[in-house]
C-alpha positions in Angstrom: -20.5 -18.1 61.6 -22.7 -15.7 59.0 -23.0 -14.6 55.4 -24.6 -11.2 56.6 -21.3 -9.0 55.6 -20.8 -11.4 52.2 -24.7 -10.3 51.4 -24.8 -6.6 52.6 -21.9 -5.6 50.1 -23.9 -6.9 47.1 -26.0 -6.5 44.7 -26.9 -9.7 43.4 -29.4 -8.6 40.8 -26.3 -6.5 39.2 -23.7 -9.5 39.8 -23.8 -12.8 39.0 -21.9 -14.3 42.5 -23.9 -16.8 44.1 -26.4 -15.9 46.9 -25.7 -18.9 48.6 -28.4 -20.0 51.2 -31.6 -17.5 52.4 -31.0 -18.1 56.0 -29.6 -15.4 57.8 -27.7 -18.3 60.0 -26.7 -21.2 57.4 -27.4 -24.3 58.8 -23.5 -26.2 59.7 -23.0 -28.6 57.4 -20.2 -30.2 58.9 -18.5 -33.5 56.7 -15.8 -35.9 57.6 -12.9 -33.6 58.1 -10.9 -35.3 55.3 -13.6 -34.2 53.1 -13.7 -30.7 53.8 -13.5 -28.5 50.4 -11.0 -25.6 49.5 -10.9 -22.9 47.0 -8.4 -20.5 45.0 -9.6 -18.1 43.5 -8.1 -15.7 41.1 -9.3 -11.9 41.2 -8.7 -9.0 38.8 -10.4 -6.2 41.6 -8.9 -3.3 41.3 -5.6 -5.2 42.4 -4.5 -8.6 41.0 -4.6 -11.1 44.3 -6.0 -14.9 45.4 -8.5 -15.8 47.8 -7.9 -18.5 49.6 -11.1 -19.9 51.1 -11.9 -23.2 53.3 -15.0 -24.8 54.2 -15.9 -24.2 58.0 -19.0 -25.1 59.6 -21.3 -24.7 56.3 -19.4 -21.2 54.9 -16.2 -20.8 53.2 -13.9 -18.6 55.8 -11.9 -16.3 53.4 -8.4 -14.6 53.0 -7.4 -11.9 50.2 -3.6 -13.1 49.3 -2.1 -10.4 47.5 0.8 -11.9 46.0 -0.7 -15.7 46.1 0.3 -18.6 47.7 3.4 -20.2 47.2 5.1 -23.7 47.6 8.4 -22.1 48.9 8.4 -22.6 52.9 10.3 -19.1 52.4 7.7 -17.2 51.5 4.9 -15.7 54.5 2.5 -14.8 52.5 0.5 -11.6 53.8 -3.2 -13.4 54.3 -6.0 -10.6 55.1 -9.3 -12.4 56.3 -12.4 -10.9 54.6 -16.0 -11.7 54.8 -17.5 -15.7 55.0 -18.5 -16.5 51.8 -21.6 -19.2 50.3 -20.2 -22.8 49.8 -21.9 -22.1 46.2 -19.1 -19.5 45.8 -16.6 -22.1 45.3 -17.8 -23.1 41.9 -18.1 -19.3 40.7 -16.2 -18.3 38.0 -17.3 -15.1 35.5 -17.1 -11.5 35.9 -18.4 -9.2 38.4 -19.6 -6.0 36.4 -18.0 -2.4 36.9 -20.0 -0.8 40.0 -20.3 -3.7 42.0 -18.1 -5.3 44.9 -15.1 -6.5 43.8 -15.9 -6.0 40.4 -13.2 -8.1 37.9 -12.6 -11.3 36.6 -12.7 -14.2 38.6 -11.2 -17.7 38.0 -10.6 -21.2 39.9 -7.2 -21.4 40.4 -7.2 -24.1 42.6 -9.4 -25.9 44.6 -9.7 -29.6 46.4 -9.9 -31.3 49.8 -8.1 -29.9 53.2 -7.3 -31.6 56.6 -6.6 -29.5 59.6 -4.3 -30.5 62.1 -5.9 -30.8 65.0 -10.0 -29.0 66.1 -10.5 -26.4 63.5 -12.5 -23.9 66.0 -10.0 -23.8 68.8 -7.0 -22.9 65.9 -9.2 -20.4 64.4 -9.6 -19.0 67.8 -6.3 -18.7 68.6 -5.1 -17.5 65.5 -3.0 -20.6 64.5 -4.6 -22.8 61.5 -2.1 -26.0 60.3 -3.9 -27.8 57.6 -2.9 -29.9 54.6 -4.1 -29.3 51.7 -4.7 -32.0 48.7 -5.5 -29.4 45.1 -4.2 -29.8 41.5 -1.7 -26.9 42.2 -1.0 -26.8 46.2 -0.5 -29.4 48.1 0.8 -30.4 51.8 1.1 -28.7 54.9 0.8 -24.6 55.2 0.3 -22.9 58.7 -2.1 -19.5 58.8 -0.7 -17.8 61.4 -2.3 -14.2 62.7 -0.4 -11.1 63.4 -0.8 -8.4 65.8 -0.3 -5.9 63.0 -3.9 -3.9 62.4 -3.3 -2.1 58.7 -7.1 -0.7 59.5 -9.8 -1.1 62.5 -10.9 -4.6 62.2 -8.9 -6.2 59.7 -7.2 -9.2 60.7 -3.8 -10.0 59.1 -2.5 -13.5 59.0 0.6 -15.1 57.2 0.4 -18.1 55.0 3.3 -20.0 55.0 3.7 -23.4 53.5 5.7 -26.1 55.6 8.9 -28.0 54.7 7.9 -31.6 53.8 8.0 -33.3 50.2 5.6 -31.0 48.5 7.6 -27.8 49.1 9.1 -26.2 46.3 12.1 -23.6 46.9 11.5 -22.5 43.3 8.0 -22.0 43.2 6.5 -19.3 40.7 2.8 -18.9 40.8 3.1 -16.9 37.2 3.6 -20.6 35.9 0.4 -21.4 36.8 -2.2 -18.8 35.0 -5.0 -21.0 34.1 -8.3 -21.7 35.6 -8.0 -25.5 36.9 -11.7 -25.8 35.9 -12.1 -23.9 32.3 -8.5 -23.9 31.1 -9.2 -20.2 30.7 -6.6 -17.1 31.6 -8.2 -14.1 33.3 -8.3 -12.4 30.0 -10.3 -14.7 28.2 -12.9 -14.9 31.5 -13.1 -11.1 31.4 -13.1 -11.4 27.4 -16.1 -14.3 27.9 -14.0 -16.5 26.0 -15.6 -20.6 26.1 -13.9 -22.9 28.0 -11.3 -25.2 27.1 -13.0 -28.2 26.5 -15.9 -26.2 25.0 -13.4 -24.8 22.0 -11.3 -27.7 21.7 -14.3 -30.6 21.2 -15.0 -29.2 18.0 -11.4 -29.0 16.8 -9.5 -26.1 15.0 -12.7 -24.5 13.4 -14.1 -23.4 16.9 -11.3 -20.8 16.6 -13.1 -17.2 16.4 -11.7 -16.1 12.8 -10.4 -19.9 11.6 -10.9 -20.3 7.6 -11.1 -23.4 6.0 -7.9 -24.1 3.6 -6.2 -26.1 2.5 -2.5 -26.7 3.8 -0.3 -23.9 2.4 2.9 -25.2 0.8 5.0 -22.6 2.6 5.0 -19.9 5.1 6.4 -16.7 6.6 7.0 -16.3 10.0 6.1 -13.4 11.4 8.6 -11.3 13.2 8.5 -9.0 16.1 10.0 -5.5 16.5 12.9 -4.5 18.3 11.7 -1.5 21.1 14.2 0.1 23.7 12.0 -1.0 27.1 10.2 -3.3 28.7 6.8 -2.9 29.5 3.1 -4.1 30.9 0.0 -4.1 29.6 -3.7 -6.0 30.2 -4.3 -6.4 26.3 -0.4 -8.8 25.7 0.6 -11.7 27.2 4.8 -11.8 27.3 7.1 -15.2 26.6 10.7 -15.6 27.4 12.9 -14.8 24.3 15.2 -17.9 23.7 18.5 -17.7 22.1 18.4 -20.0 19.3 17.2 -20.9 15.8 13.8 -20.1 14.4 12.4 -22.8 13.0 8.6 -24.0 11.8 7.3 -27.5 11.5 5.0 -28.9 8.7 3.2 -32.2 9.4 1.4 -34.6 7.8 0.3 -37.7 9.2 3.7 -39.8 10.1 6.0 -37.0 8.8 7.4 -33.6 9.6 9.5 -31.4 8.0 11.7 -28.3 9.4 12.1 -25.0 8.1 14.1 -22.5 9.0 12.8 -18.5 9.0 14.8 -18.7 5.1 12.5 -21.8 4.3 15.7 -23.7 3.9 14.7 -27.3 4.9 16.8 -28.6 8.4 14.9 -32.1 8.7 17.8 -33.8 8.4 20.0 -31.7 11.4 17.5 -32.2 14.1 16.4 -36.1 14.4 15.4 -35.8 17.5 12.6 -34.8 16.3 11.1 -36.7 13.9 8.7 -38.2 15.7 7.1 -34.4 16.2 3.9 -35.9 14.9 3.2 -38.4 18.0 2.8 -35.4 20.4 0.0 -33.7 18.2 -3.7 -34.3 18.1 -4.3 -34.1 14.9 -3.3 -34.8 11.6 -2.1 -31.5 9.7 -0.2 -29.0 11.1 2.1 -25.9 10.8 3.4 -24.9 13.7 6.4 -22.3 14.8 9.0 -22.1 17.5 12.7 -22.0 18.7 15.5 -24.4 18.4 17.8 -24.3 21.3 20.5 -25.8 23.1 20.4 -25.2 26.6 23.0 -24.5 29.4 23.2 -26.1 32.7 20.5 -23.2 34.4 17.8 -23.2 31.3 19.2 -20.3 29.5 20.0 -20.5 25.5 23.8 -21.0 24.7 24.0 -19.8 21.2 27.6 -21.4 20.7 26.7 -25.2 21.4 23.7 -24.5 19.1 25.9 -23.4 16.8 28.2 -26.7 16.2 24.3 -28.1 15.3 23.1 -25.7 12.2 25.2 -27.1 9.4 25.6 -30.4 10.5 22.9 -32.9 8.5 22.8 -36.3 10.4 24.6 -35.5 13.5 26.1 -38.7 15.5 25.1 -39.9 18.6 28.2 -38.3 20.3 27.0 -34.2 18.5 23.6 -35.2 19.9 24.4 -35.7 23.4 26.9 -32.8 23.2 24.2 -30.4 21.9 20.9 -31.7 22.7 18.3 -29.5 21.5 14.8 -28.3 22.5 12.2 -27.7 20.7 9.9 -24.8 22.0 6.4 -24.4 20.0 4.8 -21.0 20.8 2.5 -21.0 17.9 0.0 -22.6 15.6 -0.5 -21.7 12.0 -3.0 -24.4 10.4 -4.8 -27.4 11.6 -6.7 -30.3 9.9 -8.3 -27.8 7.4 -8.2 -25.1 9.1 -5.5 -21.6 8.4 -5.8 -20.6 12.5 -3.6 -17.0 11.3 -7.0 -15.2 11.6 -7.4 -16.3 14.5 -6.9 -14.4 18.1 -3.3 -15.0 19.3 -4.6 -16.7 22.9 -7.3 -18.7 21.2 -4.1 -20.3 18.7 -2.1 -20.7 22.1 -4.9 -22.3 24.0 -5.3 -24.7 21.0 -1.7 -25.4 20.7 -1.6 -26.4 24.4 -4.9 -28.7 24.4 -3.4 -30.7 21.1 0.8 -31.0 22.3 2.0 -33.4 24.1 5.1 -32.6 26.1 8.1 -35.1 25.6 11.8 -35.5 25.0 13.0 -32.0 22.9 9.3 -31.2 22.3 8.0 -28.4 24.8 5.4 -25.8 24.7 6.7 -21.7 25.3 4.2 -20.7 28.4 3.8 -17.0 28.7 2.4 -14.6 31.4 -0.2 -11.9 31.1 0.1 -8.2 31.4 3.5 -8.4 33.6 6.0 -7.6 31.0 8.1 -5.7 32.9 7.9 -8.2 35.9 9.0 -11.2 33.7 11.7 -8.8 32.0 13.3 -8.2 35.3 13.6 -11.9 36.0 14.7 -13.1 32.5 17.7 -10.2 32.9 18.2 -12.0 36.4 18.6 -15.1 35.2 20.9 -14.1 32.0 17.7 -14.7 29.5 18.0 -13.2 26.3 14.8 -11.6 26.8 11.2 -11.2 26.6 8.5 -10.8 23.2 5.5 -9.3 24.0 2.3 -10.1 21.5 -1.0 -8.5 21.4 -3.4 -11.0 23.2 -5.8 -10.5 19.8 -3.0 -10.6 17.4 -4.0 -12.5 14.1 -0.2 -14.0 12.3 0.6 -12.0 9.4 4.0 -12.6 7.7 7.6 -10.1 8.0 7.6 -8.0 10.8 4.9 -6.5 12.8 4.1 -4.1 15.9 1.9 -6.4 17.1 4.9 -8.8 18.3 7.6 -6.7 20.3 11.2 -8.1 21.6 13.2 -6.7 24.1 16.8 -8.0 24.8 18.5 -8.1 28.4 21.5 -8.5 26.1 21.9 -6.1 22.8 22.7 -8.3 20.0 22.7 -8.0 16.3 23.1 -10.2 13.4 25.3 -8.6 10.8 26.4 -8.9 7.3 30.3 -9.9 6.7 31.9 -7.9 4.2 35.8 -8.1 4.8 38.4 -8.2 7.6 41.8 -6.5 8.4 45.0 -7.5 8.2 46.0 -9.6 11.6 48.1 -7.2 14.6 50.3 -8.0 17.7 50.5 -12.2 18.2 47.3 -13.1 16.1 47.8 -14.8 12.7 44.9 -14.4 10.7 43.0 -11.0 10.8 42.7 -8.3 13.0 38.9 -7.7 13.2 35.7 -8.5 10.8 34.0 -5.9 8.8 30.6 -5.9 9.8 27.6 -3.8 8.3 23.7 -3.6 8.1 21.2 -3.2 4.8 19.4 0.5 5.4 17.1 -0.4 1.6 19.8 -1.6 -0.7 22.8 0.0 0.5 25.2 -2.2 3.0 26.2 0.5 5.8 29.4 -0.2 7.9 28.7 -0.3 11.8 32.1 -1.4 12.8 35.0 -3.9 13.3 34.2 -6.8 15.4 38.0 -7.9 16.9 37.4 -9.9 19.9 35.4 -12.9 20.5 37.6 -15.7 19.0 40.6 -17.6 19.5 42.9 -18.9 17.3 40.7 -22.4 16.3 38.0 -20.2 15.4 40.1 -17.3 14.0 41.6 -20.3 11.6 37.9 -21.7 10.7 37.1 -18.1 9.8 39.7 -17.3 7.8 39.5 -20.7 5.2 35.6 -19.5 4.7 36.4 -15.5 4.3 39.7 -16.1 1.9 37.1 -18.2 -0.8 34.6 -15.3 -0.3 37.4 -12.7 -1.3 36.4 -9.9 -3.5 38.6 -7.1 -4.9 35.6 -4.2 -4.8 34.5 -2.6 -1.1 30.9 -4.3 -0.5 30.0 -1.1 1.6 28.3 2.2 0.2 31.0 4.4 1.6 34.5 2.7 2.5 34.9 2.7 6.2 38.3 4.4 7.3 40.2 2.6 8.9 43.9 2.8 9.5 44.7 -0.8 9.0 45.0 -2.4 5.9 41.1 -4.0 4.8 40.4 -6.7 2.3 37.1 -7.3 1.1 34.7 -10.1 0.7 31.5 -10.9 -1.0 28.8 -10.8 1.4 27.6 -14.0 2.3 28.0 -14.8 5.6 26.2 -13.1 9.2 27.5 -13.2 12.3 26.0 -13.0 15.9 27.1 -9.9 17.3 26.9 -8.9 21.2 27.9 -5.2 21.6 27.5 -2.7 24.8 25.2 0.1 22.6 25.6 2.3 19.6 27.4 5.4 19.2 26.3 8.4 17.4 27.9 7.6 14.2 25.7 4.7 14.1 28.9 2.0 14.8 28.7 -0.9 17.4 30.7 0.0 20.8 32.8 -2.9 22.2 31.2 -5.4 20.0 31.8 -9.5 20.8 31.6 -12.1 18.0 29.5 -15.0 18.8 29.0 -17.0 16.3 27.7 -17.2 12.6 24.1 -17.6 11.7 23.2 -19.8 8.6 19.7 -19.7 8.8 18.8 -16.4 8.2 19.1 -14.3 4.7 21.1 -11.1 4.5 18.6 -9.0 3.5 17.2 -9.3 6.6 20.2 -8.0 8.2 18.6 -4.6 8.6 19.7 -1.2 10.2 15.9 0.0 10.8 15.4 -3.6 12.3 18.8 -3.9 14.8 17.9 -0.4 16.5 15.2 -0.6 18.7 11.9 1.6 17.9 10.5 4.2 20.9 7.3 3.0 21.5 4.9 5.0 24.2 4.1 1.8 26.4 7.5 1.5 27.0 9.0 4.2 28.4 9.1 3.4 32.1 11.7 0.5 31.8 15.0 1.2 30.3 16.1 -1.9 28.5 19.8 -2.6 30.1 22.3 -5.5 28.8 23.6 -7.7 31.3 27.3 -7.3 31.0 29.4 -10.2 31.7 32.4 -9.2 32.9 35.5 -10.9 34.2 38.0 -10.7 36.7 38.0 -9.1 40.5 39.1 -5.2 39.1 36.6 -5.3 36.4 34.1 -6.5 38.9 35.8 -3.6 41.6 35.2 -1.1 39.2 31.1 -2.2 38.7 30.1 -2.4 42.3 32.3 0.6 43.3 31.0 3.3 40.6 28.8 1.0 38.0 25.0 1.3 37.2 24.2 -1.7 35.9 20.9 -3.0 37.6 22.5 -6.9 36.6 25.6 -8.4 35.9 27.2 -11.7 35.8 31.2 -12.2 36.8 33.7 -14.7 36.1 35.3 -14.3 39.3 38.7 -16.8 40.1 36.7 -19.5 38.0 33.9 -19.1 39.4 30.4 -17.7 37.7 28.4 -15.3 39.5 25.2 -13.5 39.3 24.0 -10.6 41.3 20.9 -8.8 40.6 18.9 -5.8 41.3 22.1 -3.9 42.2 20.1 -0.4 42.2 17.5 -2.0 45.1 17.7 0.5 48.0 18.7 -1.8 50.8 19.0 1.4 54.1 16.3 3.8 52.7 17.4 6.7 55.4 20.9 6.7 54.0 20.1 5.6 50.7 22.7 2.7 50.5 22.0 0.6 47.6 22.1 -3.2 47.3 25.5 -2.4 45.2 27.0 -0.7 48.3 26.3 -3.6 50.3 28.2 -5.7 47.9 30.7 -3.5 47.8 31.5 -3.2 51.3 32.0 -6.9 51.6 34.3 -7.2 48.4 36.5 -4.5 50.3 36.3 -6.6 54.0 36.2 -10.2 52.5 40.0 -10.8 53.1 39.0 -9.6 57.1 35.4 -11.2 57.7 36.4 -14.3 55.9 38.6 -15.8 58.3 35.6 -15.7 60.6 33.1 -17.7 58.3 35.6 -19.9 56.6 34.1 -23.5 57.2 31.6 -22.6 59.3 27.9 -23.3 59.3 26.1 -20.3 58.9 22.3 -19.6 59.3 21.0 -16.9 56.7 19.2 -13.7 57.9 17.7 -12.3 54.4 16.3 -9.0 54.0 15.6 -9.6 50.0 13.8 -6.0 50.0 16.1 -4.1 52.5 16.2 -3.7 56.3 12.6 -2.3 56.3 11.4 -5.1 54.0 10.2 -8.6 55.3 12.6 -10.6 56.6 13.3 -14.2 57.3 15.7 -16.6 58.4 17.3 -19.7 56.8 19.2 -22.7 57.7 19.4 -25.3 54.8 21.1 -23.8 51.6 19.1 -23.1 48.5 18.9 -26.2 45.3 19.2 -23.6 43.2 22.5 -22.1 44.2 25.4 -22.4 41.7 27.6 -26.2 42.1 31.0 -24.1 43.6 29.2 -22.9 46.9 30.4 -25.6 49.4 27.5 -27.0 51.9 27.9 -28.7 54.5 25.3 -31.5 55.6 24.4 -31.7 59.5 22.2 -34.1 61.1 19.3 -32.8 62.4 16.9 -33.8 65.3 14.0 -32.1 64.7 13.7 -32.8 61.3 14.7 -36.3 61.7 17.5 -35.7 58.5 20.5 -33.7 57.2 20.3 -30.2 57.2 22.6 -29.1 54.4 24.0 -25.7 55.7 26.0 -23.2 52.9 29.4 -22.1 53.8 31.1 -19.1 53.1 34.9 -20.0 52.2 35.8 -17.6 49.3 34.7 -14.2 48.2 32.6 -15.8 45.2 30.7 -17.4 47.9 30.4 -14.2 50.3 29.1 -12.3 47.4 26.6 -15.3 46.3 25.0 -15.3 49.9 25.2 -10.8 50.2 23.5 -11.0 46.6 20.5 -13.1 48.4 20.1 -10.3 50.8 21.9 -11.6 53.5 22.5 -8.2 55.2 24.2 -9.8 57.8 26.3 -13.4 58.4 25.6 -15.6 61.2 28.6 -17.8 62.2 28.7 -21.2 64.4 31.4 -21.0 66.9 32.4 -24.1 65.8 33.8 -24.9 62.3 33.2 -28.2 60.4 36.4 -29.7 61.7 34.6 -30.4 65.1 31.0 -29.0 65.2 31.1 -30.0 69.2 34.0 -28.0 69.9 33.8 -24.2 69.6 37.0 -22.3 69.5 36.0 -19.3 71.0 33.7 -17.9 74.0 31.7 -14.8 73.8 30.0 -12.7 76.0 27.1 -10.6 74.9 26.5 -7.1 76.7 23.3 -6.5 75.5 21.4 -3.0 76.6 18.0 -3.1 78.1 15.8 -0.7 77.0 16.5 3.2 78.2 19.8 1.6 79.5 22.7 4.2 78.8 25.8 2.5 76.7 28.1 4.0 78.6 26.8 1.2 81.0 27.6 -1.2 78.8 31.0 0.1 78.2 32.1 -0.1 81.7 30.2 -3.4 82.3 32.7 -4.7 79.6 35.5 -3.1 81.0 34.9 -4.9 84.2 35.3 -8.2 81.9 38.5 -7.1 80.0 39.6 -6.8 83.9 38.7 -9.6 85.0 40.3 -11.2 81.7 43.4 -9.9 82.7 43.2 -10.9 86.3 42.9 -14.7 84.9 45.8 -13.9 82.2 43.3 -14.4 78.7 43.5 -12.5 76.2 39.9 -11.4 74.9 39.0 -9.0 71.5 36.3 -6.7 71.3 33.5 -5.4 68.6 30.7 -3.4 68.9 27.7 -5.5 68.0 26.6 -3.2 65.4 23.2 -2.4 66.6 22.9 -1.5 70.7 25.7 -3.6 72.3 29.2 -4.7 72.6 30.5 -8.2 72.0 33.5 -9.9 73.7 35.2 -12.7 72.4 37.9 -15.1 73.5 39.6 -17.1 71.1 40.3 -21.1 72.6 41.9 -24.3 71.5 39.2 -26.0 70.0 39.5 -28.8 72.7 36.3 -28.0 74.8 32.9 -29.5 74.7 30.1 -26.6 74.3 28.7 -27.1 77.9 32.3 -26.2 79.1 32.7 -23.3 77.2 29.2 -22.3 78.4 30.2 -23.1 82.1 32.6 -21.0 81.8 30.7 -18.3 80.2 28.2 -18.4 83.1 31.1 -18.6 85.8 32.0 -14.8 84.5 28.6 -13.7 84.0 27.5 -14.2 87.4 30.7 -12.9 89.0 30.1 -10.0 87.0 26.6 -9.6 88.3 27.7 -9.6 92.0 30.0 -7.1 91.0 27.5 -5.0 89.1 24.2 -5.6 90.7 23.1 -2.4 89.8 24.3 -2.7 85.8 23.7 -6.2 84.9 20.8 -8.8 84.9 21.2 -12.1 83.8 17.5 -12.3 83.3 16.3 -14.1 79.7 12.9 -12.9 79.5 12.5 -9.4 77.6 9.2 -8.8 79.5 10.9 -9.4 82.9 14.1 -7.6 82.2 15.1 -4.3 84.3 14.8 -1.5 81.9 17.8 0.6 82.6 20.0 -2.7 83.4 22.5 -4.5 80.6 21.5 -8.3 79.8 24.9 -10.3 80.3 24.0 -12.7 77.7 26.4 -15.8 78.2 23.6 -18.9 76.5 24.3 -18.2 73.2 27.4 -19.8 73.3 25.6 -23.3 72.4 25.4 -25.6 69.7 24.1 -24.0 66.7 23.3 -20.6 67.8 25.4 -18.2 66.3 26.4 -14.5 66.3 26.7 -11.7 63.8 30.5 -12.1 62.7 32.9 -9.3 63.0 32.8 -6.5 60.2 29.2 -8.2 59.7 27.2 -4.9 58.4 23.4 -5.1 60.8 20.2 -4.3 59.2 19.7 -1.0 61.2 19.1 2.1 59.3 22.9 3.5 59.6 23.9 0.4 58.3 26.3 -0.1 60.7 28.9 -2.5 61.1 29.9 -5.4 64.1 33.4 -3.4 64.5 36.4 -4.4 66.1 37.6 -1.8 68.6 40.9 -1.5 70.6 40.9 -1.3 74.9 41.6 2.2 74.7 38.2 2.6 72.9 36.1 1.5 75.3 35.2 5.2 77.0 32.0 6.4 78.1 31.4 8.6 74.4 31.8 5.2 72.3 28.5 4.9 70.0 27.8 1.5 68.4 26.4 2.9 65.5 29.6 5.0 65.1 31.1 2.9 62.7 29.7 1.8 59.3 29.8 0.2 56.1 30.4 4.0 54.7 33.3 4.5 56.8 34.8 1.1 58.3 37.3 0.6 55.2 39.1 3.6 55.8 39.1 3.2 59.4 40.8 -0.4 58.3 43.2 1.4 56.3 44.0 4.0 58.9 43.8 1.5 61.9 44.9 -1.6 60.3 42.7 -4.9 61.6 42.6 -5.4 65.6 41.8 -8.9 65.0 44.1 -10.3 62.8 45.8 -12.2 65.7 42.9 -13.8 66.8 43.5 -17.3 65.6 47.1 -17.4 66.8 46.0 -16.3 70.5 43.8 -19.4 71.0 43.9 -20.0 75.1 43.2 -23.0 77.4 40.6 -22.2 80.6 42.4 -24.9 82.8 44.4 -22.2 84.2 41.5 -19.5 84.6 39.0 -22.2 86.0 42.0 -23.1 88.6 42.5 -19.3 89.9 38.7 -19.0 89.7 38.5 -22.0 91.9 41.0 -20.7 94.3 39.7 -17.5 95.0 36.4 -19.5 95.3 37.7 -21.5 98.2 39.5 -18.4 100.0 36.5 -16.6 100.4 34.2 -19.5 101.4 36.9 -20.2 103.6 37.4 -16.2 104.7 33.6 -16.2 105.6 33.7 -20.0 107.4 36.4 -18.0 109.9 34.8 -14.9 110.8 31.6 -17.0 111.6 
């Protein structure tokens, strides 16, 4: 092990990196295996990446991991081996100046000790290194596996994979862990030379740059974000999730804390859960800013449930339990004699995090640096309200500012209610609310809001409206509507969701969400409600996340829509579909939307072959040309309505919970995970040990003619005819054919496999020039067809009929008839594009499959008689 390459690449008079030992070959510093050190450094070089370094024989063996380590066993992280580094490098955190190798900021993201699982040198030599980490962020078993791929000469590419153990985390998000474990700094803070968090905090709030000595303000008006159209990424910005709740500032003096809305209204008694907030702060006096939310089951803000708390002083315990609040703090304005508003935002947030002890309803609102587009996509995919971007050096100023911007995934507006229309149809109270926004002092009409409330909500609203009724129209210009209109004094503010703005500046498809008691009317401005155009944010279009209901709406969106993400209520199940416009089949240009539309259309045909069968997922999250992986165990983040089934695993000595696709919603959920194809077991959960079909897989080897596959399939069908057995044929969708024989579920897997093997050996004996039974691919004759019977085994699935295959043509495993077994047949003839039309023309060729269950005893008896006859004939002739 040598540091020659490390030193050759660096000029130590121009870089603060350590040179290490002066010896060309450092003396081995072997220590106890349990004391070997590891470090992971986050490095913002030309491209952001993470460097994993393991102490081996006196140096740090190093791998660059572009996406960073993951605690999710489903993630296979590329890890490119780099030059060995000196042990001293494990303590390096700082900036490598421009013009030097690896220029950029470096921070210590994780460190600790590791223990190899076996001889370290032997594992490295064979390219299969297993080890356990004991760090602050990374813990448990990992493996580094060398691949055969070489992107450049001399470059070794490995894969870093987390073992499935108690430290595995399927929801791992590396962006949630941005700071250095050594200094508490982010990359931006390292780059800008901010001191370590311990140093800044030791002197209290006065140590913050720009902090001003002052007495505590009696009142503070909040800083507001400007609405922009598009998400963007920028190095001088941080990005937070936008919570769908109530903005609230809190003033703390000793043991007392008071809560205020953005209009200055005292709402302390409304949220008793925060009465002991002062005990969670390491300061005596403070003013903090945050958002009060009620979270739903998926961690999103639920504004409708929060509404039940808005106007209730001293809420009952039952109300607190039914709508529990969470207070996310994201800024600190004042602390212990110092006005912190002039200080840079990043210093304020770091100080807040240091003095805050999250507990109960109190949380710190974390952020990510630079990656606004990525956070927006994540927020949209999870149905969150949006994101807020903030300049890293911004001071806290009153009112709306361009230094803070917000991007919404769902378009919403807080509008003034100034009237209502007469009821129509079956409604009793009113037809629509008449909404407006201020343009200067003029209240402009922006539309009628006629949906979003049931009868009980209408009745409650109508009581308030009647008490505010006036004769004169409050709008600057009276709306021109056909319905009779009544006017009310503009005192109520409503949160309204809508699709977009019309050219006449009206709301399209507005939906009432709830009343806002925490807003001043004069804050409902037209200029603030319409997004600004920002030069930084033109590359990503902010789109709504539609909330669809019913099959017809979903079908319409999948077939011809353009939304990137959507949420649908499908047969009473809430289903989230994401990244619909991602290209899954580049050669054909087919998107994920096209794949989901196909499964929607063939659901009634494929589900009978998936229902109540454990599924092995083969996931392609980035399409057929991206990385793929197999997944047996159901994820913990799946909706509750997705059915699973636990099966004992001898390998893991515990149960594995498999997914089941028992209905359309589950089929679409699994396909949305990136499952291009679906692989069911040949036995159902009613009796896992007894399959209800046997199949023959005809798989052509290299250079084998598909016409040969067809010839063999005909021979199998002829044999089945002679045995009085009915079979069903389908293309594999890739390169071969599958022949299925439905069974009464009375046979063990061993019996079914034995029957399949007899058939395979009979066909192989009759067609020795065309058929091979050689399982090992390298030994398989190149022009023969492999007759695979071995997959008729417990837990060995095969691609289902009608499943799309991950091949360039997006071909489908399609049912075919006996007369279609012609030499001109191609397994790639049927695709997700033409399969629905084929079904319409030819019908479901496998419709009778489950009504044709058969027994094997007569066929086995006939085969036995033939075998005895042949044996007897040979004996007579001898």
